[in-house]
VEXDREN-2710 file (C-alpha; in Angstrom, 1 decimal):
% VEXDREN-2710
k/r/px/py/pz
1/MET/62.6/66.0/78.4
2/GLU/64.6/64.9/81.4
3/ASP/68.0/63.3/81.0
4/LEU/68.4/59.5/81.1
5/GLY/68.3/58.3/84.6
6/THR/70.9/55.9/86.1
7/ALA/69.4/52.6/87.1
8/LEU/70.0/51.4/90.6
9/SER/72.0/48.2/90.8
10/ASP/71.6/45.5/93.5
11/GLY/74.5/47.2/95.4
12/ASP/72.7/50.6/95.2
13/LEU/69.5/49.0/96.5
14/ARG/71.4/47.3/99.3
15/ARG/72.7/50.7/100.4
16/ALA/69.2/52.2/100.2
17/TYR/67.3/49.4/102.1
18/ALA/69.8/47.9/104.5
19/GLY/68.3/48.3/108.0
20/ARG/65.2/50.1/106.7
21/ARG/61.8/49.2/108.0
22/VAL/59.7/47.9/105.1
23/LEU/56.0/46.8/105.2
24/ILE/54.6/44.7/102.3
25/THR/50.9/44.2/102.0
26/GLY/50.0/41.0/100.2
27/ILE/53.3/39.5/101.3
28/THR/52.1/35.9/101.1
29/GLY/51.2/36.2/97.4
30/PHE/53.4/35.3/94.4
31/LYS/54.9/38.8/93.9
32/GLY/54.9/39.4/97.6
33/ALA/57.1/36.4/98.3
34/TRP/59.5/37.4/95.6
35/LEU/59.7/41.0/96.8
36/ALA/60.2/39.8/100.5
37/SER/63.0/37.5/99.4
38/TRP/64.8/40.2/97.6
39/LEU/64.4/42.8/100.4
40/VAL/65.6/40.2/103.0
41/ARG/68.6/39.6/100.8
42/LEU/69.2/43.4/100.7
43/GLY/69.3/43.6/104.5
44/ALA/65.9/45.3/105.0
45/ASP/63.8/44.9/108.2
46/VAL/60.8/43.3/106.4
47/ARG/57.3/42.9/107.8
48/GLY/54.1/41.8/106.2
49/LEU/50.4/42.2/106.2
50/ALA/48.3/39.6/104.3
51/LEU/45.8/36.8/104.3
52/ASP/47.0/33.2/104.3
53/PRO/48.9/32.2/101.2
54/PRO/46.3/32.2/98.4
55/THR/47.3/28.9/96.9
56/VAL/48.5/25.4/97.9
57/PRO/51.3/25.0/97.1
58/SER/52.6/28.6/97.5
59/LEU/56.1/30.1/97.1
60/TRP/55.7/31.7/100.5
61/ASP/55.3/28.3/102.2
62/MET/58.0/26.6/100.0
63/LEU/60.5/29.2/101.1
64/ARG/59.3/29.1/104.8
65/LEU/59.3/32.8/104.7
66/GLY/56.9/33.0/107.6
67/ASP/59.7/31.7/109.8
68/ALA/62.0/34.6/108.8
69/VAL/59.6/37.5/108.2
70/PRO/57.1/38.7/110.9
71/TRP/53.7/39.2/109.4
72/ASP/50.1/39.8/110.5
73/ARG/47.1/37.9/109.1
74/VAL/44.9/40.9/108.1
75/ASP/42.1/41.5/105.6
76/LEU/42.7/44.8/103.8
77/ARG/39.0/45.5/104.2
78/ASP/39.5/45.7/108.0
79/ALA/40.5/49.4/108.4
80/ASN/41.1/49.3/112.1
81/THR/43.5/46.4/112.0
82/VAL/45.3/47.7/108.9
83/ALA/45.8/51.0/110.9
84/ALA/47.1/49.1/113.9
85/VAL/49.7/47.1/111.9
86/VAL/51.0/50.3/110.2
87/GLU/51.2/52.0/113.5
88/ASN/53.1/49.2/115.2
89/ALA/55.4/48.5/112.2
90/ARG/56.5/52.1/111.9
91/PRO/57.5/51.5/108.3
92/GLU/59.8/53.8/106.4
93/VAL/58.4/52.5/103.1
94/ILE/55.2/50.5/102.3
95/PHE/54.8/48.4/99.2
96/HIS/51.1/48.0/98.9
97/MET/50.6/44.9/96.8
98/GLY/47.7/43.2/98.5
99/ALA/44.8/42.7/96.1
100/GLN/42.3/40.3/94.6
101/ALA/44.3/39.9/91.4
102/LEU/42.3/37.5/89.1
103/VAL/39.8/38.6/86.4
104/PRO/37.6/35.4/86.6
105/GLU/37.4/35.7/90.4
106/ALA/36.3/39.4/90.0
107/ARG/33.3/38.0/87.9
108/ARG/32.5/35.5/90.6
109/ASP/32.8/38.1/93.5
110/PRO/32.6/41.6/92.1
111/LEU/31.8/43.3/95.5
112/GLY/34.6/41.5/97.3
113/THR/37.0/42.5/94.5
114/LEU/36.0/46.2/94.7
115/GLN/36.2/46.2/98.5
116/THR/39.6/44.6/98.6
117/ASN/41.2/46.5/95.7
118/THR/39.6/49.9/96.1
119/LEU/38.5/50.2/99.8
120/GLY/41.6/48.2/100.8
121/THR/43.8/50.8/99.1
122/ALA/41.9/53.6/100.9
123/ASN/42.5/51.8/104.2
124/VAL/46.2/51.7/103.7
125/LEU/46.2/55.4/102.8
126/GLU/44.1/56.2/105.8
127/ALA/46.5/54.2/108.0
128/THR/49.4/56.2/106.6
129/ARG/47.6/59.5/107.2
130/HIS/46.7/58.6/110.9
131/ALA/50.2/57.3/111.6
132/GLY/51.4/60.9/111.0
133/ARG/55.0/59.9/110.1
134/PRO/57.0/60.6/106.9
135/LEU/57.4/57.6/104.7
136/ALA/57.4/56.4/101.1
137/LEU/54.4/54.6/99.8
138/VAL/54.5/52.5/96.5
139/CYS/50.9/51.4/95.5
140/VAL/51.0/48.6/93.0
141/THR/48.0/48.5/90.6
142/THR/48.0/47.0/87.1
143/ASP/48.3/47.7/83.4
144/LYS/44.5/46.9/83.2
145/CYS/43.6/50.2/85.0
146/TYR/43.5/52.0/81.7
147/ALA/40.4/52.5/79.6
148/PRO/40.9/50.0/76.6
149/SER/42.4/51.6/73.6
150/PRO/40.3/51.1/70.4
151/THR/43.4/51.2/68.3
152/GLY/45.7/49.0/70.5
153/GLN/48.1/51.9/71.1
154/PRO/50.4/51.6/74.2
155/HIS/49.0/53.2/77.3
156/HIS/50.9/56.2/78.7
157/GLU/50.7/57.2/82.4
158/LEU/48.5/60.2/81.5
159/ASP/45.9/58.1/79.5
160/ARG/42.3/57.8/80.7
161/LEU/41.7/55.3/83.4
162/GLY/38.8/52.9/83.2
163/GLY/37.8/49.3/82.6
164/HIS/35.1/47.2/80.9
165/GLU/35.1/44.5/83.6
166/VAL/35.1/44.6/87.4
167/TYR/38.8/43.8/88.0
168/ALA/40.0/46.6/85.8
169/ALA/37.4/49.0/87.3
170/SER/38.6/48.1/90.8
171/LYS/42.2/48.9/89.9
172/ALA/41.3/52.2/88.1
173/ALA/39.3/53.2/91.1
174/ALA/42.3/52.4/93.3
175/GLU/44.4/54.8/91.2
176/LEU/41.7/57.5/91.7
177/VAL/41.7/56.9/95.4
178/VAL/45.5/57.3/95.6
179/THR/45.2/60.6/93.6
180/ALA/42.4/61.9/95.9
181/TRP/44.5/61.1/99.1
182/ARG/47.6/62.6/97.5
183/GLN/45.8/65.8/96.6
184/SER/43.9/66.1/99.8
185/TRP/46.4/65.2/102.5
186/PHE/49.8/64.5/100.9
187/PRO/50.3/67.2/98.2
188/VAL/53.8/67.2/96.8
189/HIS/54.1/71.0/97.3
190/ARG/53.7/70.4/101.1
191/LEU/56.0/67.4/101.3
192/ALA/58.3/69.2/103.8
193/SER/55.4/69.3/106.3
194/HIS/53.8/65.9/106.0
195/GLY/56.7/63.8/104.6
196/VAL/54.6/61.2/102.7
197/LEU/55.6/60.6/99.1
198/ILE/53.2/58.3/97.1
199/THR/53.9/56.6/93.8
200/THR/51.8/54.1/91.9
201/ALA/53.2/51.3/89.8
202/ARG/51.3/49.8/86.8
203/SER/52.9/46.6/85.8
204/GLY/52.5/44.4/82.8
205/ASN/51.9/40.6/83.2
206/ALA/54.5/39.2/85.5
207/VAL/55.5/35.6/85.1
208/GLY/58.0/33.5/87.0
209/PRO/58.6/30.3/88.9
210/GLY/56.4/29.9/92.0
211/ASP/53.1/31.3/90.7
212/HIS/50.4/28.7/91.4
213/ALA/47.3/30.9/91.0
214/PRO/44.2/29.5/89.3
215/ASP/42.9/31.2/86.1
216/ARG/46.3/32.6/85.3
217/LEU/47.9/31.7/82.0
218/VAL/51.4/30.3/82.9
219/PRO/50.4/28.5/86.1
220/ASP/47.4/26.9/84.3
221/ALA/49.7/25.9/81.5
222/LEU/52.2/24.2/83.8
223/ARG/49.5/22.4/85.7
224/ALA/48.1/21.0/82.5
225/PHE/51.6/20.1/81.1
226/ARG/52.4/18.2/84.4
227/ALA/49.1/16.3/84.2
228/GLY/49.5/15.6/80.4
229/THR/46.1/17.2/79.7
230/PRO/45.4/19.9/77.1
231/LEU/45.5/23.4/78.3
232/VAL/42.3/25.4/77.5
233/LEU/43.0/29.0/76.4
234/ARG/40.3/31.6/76.9
235/ARG/41.7/34.2/74.5
236/PRO/44.6/32.9/72.4
237/HIS/44.8/36.0/70.3
238/ALA/44.7/38.5/73.2
239/VAL/47.9/40.6/73.3
240/ARG/49.5/41.3/76.6
241/PRO/52.9/42.7/77.9
242/TRP/54.9/39.8/79.4
243/GLN/57.9/40.1/81.7
244/HIS/59.8/38.2/84.4
245/VAL/58.4/38.9/87.8
246/LEU/61.7/40.4/89.0
247/ALA/61.6/43.1/86.3
248/PRO/58.7/45.1/87.7
249/LEU/59.9/44.4/91.3
250/TRP/63.1/46.1/90.3
251/GLY/61.1/49.1/89.3
252/TYR/59.2/49.1/92.6
253/LEU/62.4/48.9/94.5
254/MET/63.9/51.8/92.6
255/LEU/60.8/53.9/93.2
256/GLY/60.9/53.1/96.9
257/ALA/64.6/53.9/97.1
258/HIS/64.2/57.3/95.4
259/THR/61.3/58.3/97.6
260/LEU/62.6/57.2/101.0
261/VAL/62.8/60.0/103.5
262/GLY/66.3/61.6/103.2
263/ALA/66.7/60.6/99.5
264/PRO/67.7/63.6/97.3
265/ASN/65.0/65.4/95.3
266/ARG/62.4/62.8/96.4
267/ALA/59.4/65.0/95.3
268/ARG/60.3/64.6/91.6
269/TRP/59.3/60.9/91.6
270/SER/55.7/61.3/92.7
271/GLY/52.9/60.0/90.5
272/PRO/52.1/56.9/88.3
273/TRP/54.7/54.7/86.6
274/ASN/54.4/52.1/83.9
275/PHE/56.6/49.0/84.0
276/GLY/56.2/46.9/80.8
277/PRO/58.4/45.0/78.4
278/PRO/59.6/46.2/75.0
279/PRO/57.2/46.0/72.1
280/ASP/58.7/42.6/70.9
281/ASP/57.5/41.0/74.1
282/GLU/53.9/42.4/73.8
283/VAL/52.6/39.2/72.1
284/PRO/49.5/37.0/71.9
285/VAL/48.7/34.4/74.5
286/ALA/49.1/31.6/71.9
287/GLN/52.7/32.7/71.2
288/VAL/53.5/32.5/75.0
289/ILE/52.0/29.0/75.2
290/THR/53.8/27.8/72.1
291/THR/57.2/28.9/73.5
292/LEU/56.3/27.5/77.0
293/ALA/55.2/24.1/75.5
294/GLU/58.4/23.8/73.4
295/ALA/60.5/24.4/76.6
296/TRP/58.4/21.8/78.5
297/GLY/58.4/19.0/76.1
298/PRO/56.1/16.6/74.2
299/THR/53.5/16.2/76.9
300/ALA/52.5/19.9/76.5
301/GLN/49.2/20.4/74.6
302/TRP/46.6/23.2/74.3
303/THR/43.3/24.0/72.8
304/ALA/41.2/27.2/72.4
305/PRO/37.4/26.8/72.4
306/PRO/35.2/29.9/71.9
307/SER/35.0/32.2/75.0
308/THR/32.4/34.8/76.1
309/LEU/34.6/36.4/78.8
310/PRO/34.8/40.2/78.3
311/GLU/38.5/40.8/78.3
312/THR/40.5/43.5/76.5
313/GLY/41.8/42.2/73.2
314/VAL/45.1/44.3/73.0
315/LEU/46.9/45.7/76.0
316/ARG/50.2/47.5/75.6
317/LEU/52.2/49.7/77.9
318/ASP/54.4/52.7/77.2
319/SER/57.2/52.5/79.7
320/HIS/59.4/55.3/78.3
321/GLN/59.1/57.3/81.5
322/ALA/60.6/54.5/83.6
323/GLN/63.3/53.8/81.0
324/ARG/64.2/57.5/80.6
325/ARG/64.0/58.7/84.2
326/LEU/64.8/55.5/86.3
327/GLY/67.0/53.8/83.8
328/TRP/64.7/50.8/84.2
329/ARG/64.4/48.0/81.6
330/CYS/63.5/44.4/81.1
331/PRO/66.9/42.7/80.9
332/TRP/65.7/39.4/79.5
333/PRO/63.7/38.7/76.3
334/LEU/60.5/36.8/76.6
335/ASP/61.7/33.5/75.2
336/HIS/64.5/33.5/77.8
337/VAL/62.0/34.4/80.5
338/LEU/59.7/31.5/79.7
339/ARG/62.5/29.0/79.6
340/ARG/63.6/30.2/83.0
341/VAL/60.1/29.7/84.3
342/VAL/60.2/26.1/83.2
343/GLY/63.6/25.5/84.7
344/GLY/62.6/27.2/87.9
345/GLU/59.4/25.2/88.2
346/GLN/61.4/22.0/87.7
347/MET/63.6/23.0/90.6
348/LEU/60.5/23.6/92.7
349/ASP/59.3/20.1/91.7
350/ARG/62.5/18.8/93.2
351/GLY/62.0/20.7/96.4
352/ASP/64.8/23.2/95.7
353/ALA/62.8/26.4/96.4
354/VAL/65.5/28.3/98.2
355/ALA/68.1/27.4/95.6
356/MET/65.7/28.4/92.8
357/VAL/65.1/31.9/94.2
358/THR/68.7/32.4/94.9
359/ALA/69.6/31.4/91.4
360/GLU/67.0/33.7/89.9
361/LEU/68.0/36.7/92.0
362/ASP/71.7/36.0/91.2
363/ALA/71.1/35.9/87.5
364/PHE/68.8/38.9/87.5
365/THR/71.0/41.2/89.5
366/LYS/73.9/40.2/87.3
367/ALA/71.8/41.1/84.2
368/ILE/71.0/44.6/85.6
369/ALA/74.6/45.3/86.8
370/PRO/76.1/48.4/85.3
END
């Protein structure tokens, strides 16, 4: 067992990323906008690759990030254009977060989901290979890439990959694609010759202000609460790992910092990493909504009619590797996170997007300070 790692503070991250060229795929999405905001604050030279913002409204547009961050409108399925963007951007680190990220949408468009999540990841890897320059590549997948556990035990990074529905299968396949490219063209034992270090990040459910995606629990709840209509839950008893969006992003940033060219012992960080909350925050959907409704007020209501959607009943993550080696943790308990979501959304309703993001980043970086 390795010794406990020392977590990188906001100041450490600033020293790692200031002036570095960073490319984010999926930059116009919820997590992409948060990651771009944090990296700009750290002084990185940020660029993006994405489709138009996936929702109206979107945090990307609210923050007017397109005015501050150069980005190219690119479909990940377009291999030639992805390669051209990577070649022109000359990134020192790529955070590959672009994806079709919704389970119901995967049922409506299974082939498109597989093409975006699996072939899109292969296109980013191929672009990296043909660019022929050393860099760090953090590929973000999901906790749903694991084959469901019949006993509900937390998934460890070495557990079997799989999925009983298309979204999960597409993300498990993306992980296999990463492994194939790593073994074939970027093996760690030849890092000195090719210089490309790849990690994958498997995050639990990330919640936070600014998520307006359809068919996602917290955004659906807030839309219903605003309208004064009952929220309809698909699976109220389904257990998921919940955390503030900045918690996994902190993990991604630490992985990127440790694997940048020139970082000491960068080879030791290769491979997959789980980022999920402590066991107390792996709770049923209904518990999340109860807490969220209490924070919102008396107009919040919900109901749970029978559902036939095939979704995993219990999903838990074992994040001991990230805790032990990176010093990573979720600094805020779930109740606090959900109340911050409500407060942040109320700031967005008042048109205070920049102030909201600044306040969240200030509070989070203070919480992770040594």
